[in-house]
C-alpha positions as CSV (number, residue, x, y, z in Angstrom):
1,M,23.6,5.0,13.3
2,A,25.4,5.7,9.9
3,A,23.4,7.0,7.0
4,V,22.1,4.7,4.1
5,K,21.0,5.8,0.7
6,A,18.2,3.6,-0.6
7,I,16.1,3.4,-3.6
8,G,12.5,2.1,-2.9
9,L,10.1,0.6,-5.2
10,M,6.4,-0.2,-5.1
11,S,4.0,-1.8,-7.5
12,G,0.5,-1.5,-5.4
13,T,-2.8,-3.3,-5.9
14,S,-4.0,-0.4,-8.1
15,L,-1.8,-1.7,-10.9
16,D,-1.2,1.5,-12.3
17,G,3.0,1.3,-12.6
18,V,6.0,1.3,-10.5
19,D,6.8,4.1,-8.1
20,V,10.5,4.7,-7.4
21,A,12.0,7.0,-4.5
22,F,15.5,7.8,-3.3
23,V,15.6,8.2,0.6
24,E,18.5,8.7,2.8
25,T,18.1,7.3,6.3
26,D,19.6,5.6,9.1
27,G,16.7,3.3,9.7
28,E,15.2,5.5,12.5
29,R,14.8,8.9,11.2
30,I,14.3,10.2,7.6
31,L,17.4,12.2,7.1
32,A,16.5,13.3,3.5
33,L,13.6,12.4,1.0
34,G,15.2,12.7,-2.3
35,P,13.7,12.6,-6.1
36,T,11.2,10.2,-7.1
37,G,10.1,8.6,-10.4
38,Y,7.3,6.6,-12.2
39,R,7.3,3.8,-14.7
40,P,3.6,3.4,-15.7
41,Y,2.2,-0.2,-16.7
42,S,1.0,-0.4,-20.4
43,D,-2.6,-1.6,-21.0
44,A,-1.4,-5.3,-22.2
45,E,0.9,-5.4,-19.0
46,R,-2.0,-4.4,-16.8
47,D,-4.1,-6.9,-18.3
48,L,-1.5,-9.7,-17.5
49,L,-1.2,-8.4,-13.9
50,R,-5.0,-8.7,-13.6
51,Q,-4.7,-12.2,-15.1
52,A,-2.1,-13.0,-12.6
53,L,-4.3,-11.7,-9.5
54,A,-7.1,-14.0,-10.7
55,E,-5.0,-17.0,-11.1
56,G,-3.0,-16.5,-7.9
57,A,-6.2,-16.6,-6.0
58,S,-5.9,-20.2,-6.0
59,L,-2.2,-20.7,-5.0
60,T,-1.3,-22.9,-2.1
61,D,2.5,-22.7,-2.6
62,R,4.3,-19.5,-2.4
63,A,7.0,-20.7,-4.6
64,A,4.8,-21.9,-7.3
65,R,3.9,-20.0,-10.5
66,P,1.3,-21.9,-12.6
67,G,-0.6,-20.4,-15.5
68,C,0.6,-16.8,-16.6
69,L,2.3,-16.1,-13.0
70,A,5.7,-17.0,-14.6
71,E,5.2,-14.6,-17.2
72,A,3.8,-12.0,-15.0
73,E,6.7,-12.3,-12.6
74,A,9.1,-12.0,-15.4
75,L,7.1,-8.6,-16.2
76,V,7.4,-7.2,-12.8
77,T,11.0,-8.0,-12.5
78,R,11.7,-6.3,-15.9
79,A,9.2,-3.2,-15.2
80,H,11.1,-2.5,-11.9
81,A,14.6,-3.0,-13.3
82,E,13.6,-0.4,-16.0
83,A,12.2,1.8,-13.5
84,V,15.4,2.0,-11.7
85,E,17.5,2.5,-14.6
86,S,15.6,5.2,-16.1
87,F,15.3,6.9,-12.8
88,M,19.2,6.7,-12.0
89,A,19.7,8.0,-15.2
90,A,17.3,10.9,-15.1
91,E,18.4,11.9,-11.8
92,E,22.1,11.4,-12.6
93,I,22.3,9.0,-9.7
94,G,25.5,6.8,-9.9
95,R,25.5,3.1,-8.8
96,D,28.0,4.2,-6.2
97,L,25.5,6.4,-4.5
98,V,23.1,3.5,-3.8
99,D,23.6,1.0,-0.9
100,I,20.5,-0.9,-1.3
101,V,17.4,-1.2,-3.1
102,G,13.9,-2.0,-1.5
103,F,11.8,-4.4,-3.8
104,H,8.4,-5.4,-2.6
105,G,7.2,-7.1,-5.7
106,Q,3.6,-7.6,-6.7
107,T,1.1,-9.2,-4.3
108,V,-1.0,-11.6,-6.0
109,I,-2.4,-13.5,-2.9
110,H,-2.4,-12.5,0.9
111,K,-4.1,-14.8,3.1
112,P,-2.3,-14.6,6.6
113,A,-4.9,-16.8,8.2
114,E,-3.5,-19.7,6.0
115,K,0.1,-18.4,6.7
116,L,0.4,-17.7,2.8
117,T,1.4,-14.3,1.1
118,V,2.8,-14.2,-2.3
119,Q,4.8,-11.2,-3.9
120,I,5.8,-12.0,-7.5
121,G,9.0,-10.5,-8.7
122,D,12.7,-12.3,-9.2
123,A,15.0,-10.4,-6.8
124,V,18.0,-12.3,-7.7
125,A,17.3,-11.4,-11.3
126,L,17.0,-7.7,-10.2
127,A,20.1,-7.7,-8.1
128,K,22.1,-8.9,-11.0
129,R,20.7,-6.6,-13.7
130,L,21.1,-3.6,-11.3
131,K,24.6,-4.8,-9.9
132,L,23.2,-3.6,-6.4
133,P,21.9,-5.3,-3.2
134,V,18.2,-5.9,-3.0
135,A,16.1,-6.2,0.0
136,C,13.0,-8.3,-0.7
137,D,10.3,-10.7,0.8
138,F,9.4,-8.3,3.7
139,R,6.2,-10.0,4.6
140,A,7.0,-13.8,5.0
141,A,8.6,-13.9,8.0
142,D,5.9,-12.1,9.9
143,V,3.0,-14.6,8.4
144,V,5.0,-17.6,9.2
145,A,5.4,-16.3,13.0
146,G,1.5,-15.7,13.1
147,G,1.3,-12.1,12.1
148,Q,-0.7,-10.6,9.6
149,G,2.3,-9.6,7.4
150,A,0.3,-6.2,6.6
151,P,0.4,-3.4,6.8
152,L,4.4,-2.9,6.6
153,V,4.5,0.8,6.1
154,P,3.5,2.0,9.6
155,V,7.2,2.3,11.1
156,F,7.9,4.6,8.0
157,H,4.7,6.6,8.9
158,Q,5.8,6.9,12.2
159,A,9.1,8.3,11.4
160,L,7.6,10.8,9.0
161,A,4.5,11.8,11.7
162,N,7.0,12.0,14.5
163,D,8.7,15.1,13.0
164,L,5.3,16.7,11.5
165,A,4.0,19.9,13.1
166,R,0.5,18.6,13.8
167,E,-1.5,17.9,16.8
168,H,-1.2,14.4,17.9
169,P,-2.3,11.8,17.8
170,I,-1.8,11.6,13.9
171,A,-3.5,9.2,11.6
172,V,-1.9,8.4,8.3
173,L,-4.1,7.0,6.0
174,N,-2.9,5.2,2.9
175,I,-5.9,4.6,0.3
176,G,-4.4,2.3,-2.5
177,G,-6.2,-0.7,-3.7
178,V,-6.9,-1.6,0.0
179,A,-6.7,1.2,2.5
180,N,-4.5,1.1,5.6
181,V,-4.3,3.4,8.6
182,T,-1.2,4.0,11.1
183,F,-2.1,5.7,14.4
184,V,1.0,7.6,15.7
185,D,1.0,9.0,19.2
186,G,4.2,8.0,20.7
187,G,5.3,4.5,21.2
188,D,5.1,1.7,18.7
189,P,2.6,2.4,16.0
190,I,-0.9,0.7,15.8
191,A,-2.0,-0.3,12.4
192,C,-4.4,-2.3,10.4
193,D,-6.0,-2.4,7.0
194,T,-9.4,-0.6,7.1
195,G,-11.0,-2.2,4.2
196,P,-11.3,-1.6,0.5
197,G,-9.7,1.5,-0.9
198,N,-9.6,2.3,-4.7
199,A,-9.7,-1.3,-6.1
200,M,-13.4,-1.7,-5.9
201,I,-14.0,1.9,-7.3
202,D,-11.3,1.1,-10.1
203,D,-12.9,-2.1,-11.1
204,F,-16.4,-0.7,-11.2
205,M,-15.3,2.1,-13.4
206,R,-13.5,-0.2,-15.7
207,A,-16.7,-2.5,-16.1
208,R,-19.2,-0.1,-16.5
209,T,-17.3,2.7,-18.5
210,G,-13.8,1.3,-19.6
211,A,-12.2,4.2,-17.8
212,P,-9.3,3.0,-15.4
213,Y,-10.5,5.0,-12.6
214,D,-12.8,7.7,-11.2
215,N,-10.5,10.6,-12.1
216,H,-10.4,13.0,-9.2
217,G,-13.7,11.4,-8.0
218,D,-15.7,13.6,-10.4
219,V,-18.0,10.8,-11.4
220,A,-18.8,9.8,-7.6
221,A,-19.5,13.6,-6.7
222,T,-22.5,13.5,-9.2
223,G,-24.0,10.3,-7.6
224,T,-26.1,9.5,-4.2
225,P,-24.7,6.5,-2.3
226,D,-26.9,3.5,-1.3
227,Q,-26.5,3.6,2.3
228,G,-28.5,0.3,2.8
229,F,-25.9,-1.7,0.5
230,I,-23.0,0.1,2.5
231,D,-24.6,-1.0,5.8
232,R,-24.9,-4.6,4.6
233,V,-21.2,-4.9,3.3
234,L,-20.1,-3.1,6.9
235,A,-22.0,-6.0,8.8
236,D,-19.2,-8.2,7.7
237,T,-17.1,-9.4,10.8
238,F,-14.0,-7.9,9.3
239,F,-15.2,-4.5,10.3
240,G,-15.8,-5.2,14.0
241,L,-12.3,-6.6,14.4
242,K,-9.8,-4.5,16.3
243,P,-6.2,-4.1,14.9
244,P,-4.2,-5.5,13.7
245,K,-6.2,-7.0,10.5
246,S,-5.2,-7.2,6.8
247,L,-7.0,-7.9,3.6
248,D,-6.3,-9.4,0.4
249,R,-7.1,-7.0,-2.5
250,N,-9.9,-9.1,-3.9
251,A,-11.7,-9.5,-0.2
252,F,-14.3,-7.3,-1.1
253,A,-14.2,-7.2,-5.1
254,F,-17.7,-5.5,-6.0
255,A,-18.6,-8.4,-8.2
256,N,-18.5,-10.6,-5.2
257,I,-20.5,-8.5,-2.9
258,G,-23.8,-8.2,-4.7
259,L,-23.5,-4.4,-5.7
260,P,-27.0,-3.4,-7.1
261,E,-27.2,-2.2,-10.5
262,H,-27.0,1.4,-10.0
263,S,-26.2,3.9,-12.6
264,V,-22.5,4.9,-13.0
265,P,-22.5,7.8,-10.6
266,D,-24.5,6.2,-8.0
267,G,-22.2,3.2,-8.1
268,A,-19.2,5.2,-7.9
269,A,-20.7,7.2,-5.0
270,T,-21.6,4.3,-3.1
271,L,-18.3,2.5,-3.3
272,S,-16.4,5.6,-2.6
273,A,-18.6,6.1,0.6
274,L,-18.1,2.5,1.6
275,T,-14.2,3.0,1.5
276,V,-14.7,6.2,3.9
277,Q,-17.3,4.6,6.1
278,A,-15.0,1.6,6.7
279,V,-12.1,4.0,7.8
280,G,-14.8,5.6,10.0
281,R,-15.3,2.4,11.6
282,I,-11.7,1.9,12.8
283,I,-11.9,5.2,14.9
284,A,-13.6,3.1,18.0
285,H,-10.9,0.6,18.1
286,L,-8.2,3.2,18.6
287,P,-6.9,4.5,21.8
288,Q,-8.5,8.0,20.9
289,P,-9.8,9.7,17.8
290,P,-7.0,11.0,15.8
291,K,-6.8,14.9,15.9
292,A,-5.1,14.9,12.4
293,W,-5.6,12.7,9.4
294,I,-2.9,12.7,6.5
295,V,-4.2,11.0,3.3
296,A,-1.8,9.3,0.9
297,G,-1.9,7.1,-1.7
298,G,-4.2,7.2,-4.9
299,G,-7.1,8.0,-2.7
300,A,-5.3,11.4,-1.9
301,R,-6.0,12.5,-5.8
302,N,-9.6,11.5,-5.4
303,A,-11.2,14.9,-4.0
304,T,-14.6,13.1,-3.4
305,L,-13.1,10.6,-1.3
306,V,-11.1,13.4,0.8
307,A,-14.4,15.3,1.0
308,M,-16.2,12.6,2.3
309,L,-13.5,11.9,4.8
310,R,-13.6,15.1,6.2
311,Q,-17.2,14.9,6.7
312,R,-16.8,11.5,8.5
313,V,-13.8,12.3,11.0
314,G,-14.4,16.2,11.6
315,P,-13.7,18.1,13.6
316,A,-10.3,16.5,13.0
317,S,-8.4,18.0,10.3
318,V,-7.5,16.3,7.0
319,E,-4.8,16.8,4.5
320,T,-3.1,15.3,1.8
321,A,0.2,14.0,2.0
322,D,1.4,16.7,-0.6
323,E,-0.2,19.4,1.6
324,V,2.1,18.5,4.4
325,G,5.3,18.4,2.4
326,W,5.2,14.5,1.9
327,S,4.5,12.8,-1.3
328,A,1.1,11.1,-1.8
329,D,2.1,9.3,-4.9
330,A,5.6,7.9,-3.8
331,L,5.0,7.5,-0.1
332,E,5.1,3.7,-0.2
333,A,8.2,3.6,-2.5
334,Q,9.8,5.7,0.2
335,A,8.6,3.4,2.8
336,F,10.3,0.5,1.1
337,A,13.4,2.3,0.9
338,F,13.1,2.7,4.6
339,L,12.2,-0.8,5.3
340,A,15.4,-2.1,3.0
341,V,17.7,-0.1,5.3
342,R,16.0,-1.3,8.4
343,T,16.4,-5.0,7.0
344,L,20.0,-4.2,6.2
345,K,20.7,-3.1,9.9
346,G,18.7,-6.1,11.4
347,L,16.0,-3.7,13.0
348,P,12.4,-4.7,13.1
349,I,9.8,-3.9,10.7
350,T,6.7,-5.2,12.1
351,F,5.2,-5.1,15.7
352,P,2.6,-6.7,17.6
353,Q,0.1,-3.7,17.1
354,T,0.8,-3.6,13.4
355,T,0.7,-7.1,12.4
356,G,-0.3,-9.2,15.3
357,A,3.2,-10.5,15.7
358,T,4.0,-11.7,18.9
359,A,7.0,-9.6,19.3
360,P,8.9,-6.8,17.1
361,M,9.9,-8.8,14.0
362,R,12.8,-8.5,11.7
363,G,11.6,-9.2,8.1
364,G,13.1,-9.4,4.8
365,I,16.0,-10.8,3.2
366,I,19.2,-9.3,1.3
367,V,20.0,-10.7,-2.2
368,R,23.5,-9.5,-3.4
369,P,24.5,-9.3,-7.0
């Protein structure tokens, strides 16, 4: 298959900013991982997006943009356009070198049981501004067909892991706002959301200290987890479900699950241990325990989370994406470049064992300038 050059974009549930990545692929193999970039959100922009998440929780119509959602959608579109423009200028990438842009947008609600998933962001406006084709709306077709619509990145994880010189099976664990895992051992990938990722830790730190996150897990490292509380949360039916399964970012918001009034270190340690123990719960539902774990997303920067994971999944090896030559920060942006190319070529992006779709599903739509 012919090689395609794509720019991928991702604004995740952690609401830190827009990641950008340049990828060359034929839709099956990764031919080259190019430069990456980042456009952070300002505090005011982040506040608007948090408000959009809160107001988006009541949506029933995926086309509606009540309250602040229209303003937030304009922000998302503008921020992604600025991210691409500054990235292309900095890396001296001409428009003629880009075949397509993968634009996920910003998820504000994800309720597959109600066949509802909403990602704000105006792909038509983005394509016109960039004067490039844009692939978007990757989740909707899968959800309408009865799938979870998430996670979307497993087919990219598989393409990376197939060429990785590690003992298989490999688990690629992305710890963003929500954590998801891809099990790779030949054949179609098996994948699911495992539970909360960074979102609860970030929200807790912001509420208690004003800090946006627990930098490197330094605060959690000095605390003691409340195992009784963790056990109560893990008793939720979600954690007993087999893959595929997915979560909304706020499904386990710390304010909604009765977190006791711990000290800041103990609260951070408790929520960190919850994230890791939720990951551990999925191992029993996999065909066999992974022999190697690769950690990506913001969680890869959290040394305490990574150390807890090593303890939980040993004797399997645990490495960050950076340690194996990938990019922990840009992996999801790279994934959406890859998914954009698969969309362009009419290849499936979701599978029965990743989203619960009844068959491999093509997804996404192409918007041309």
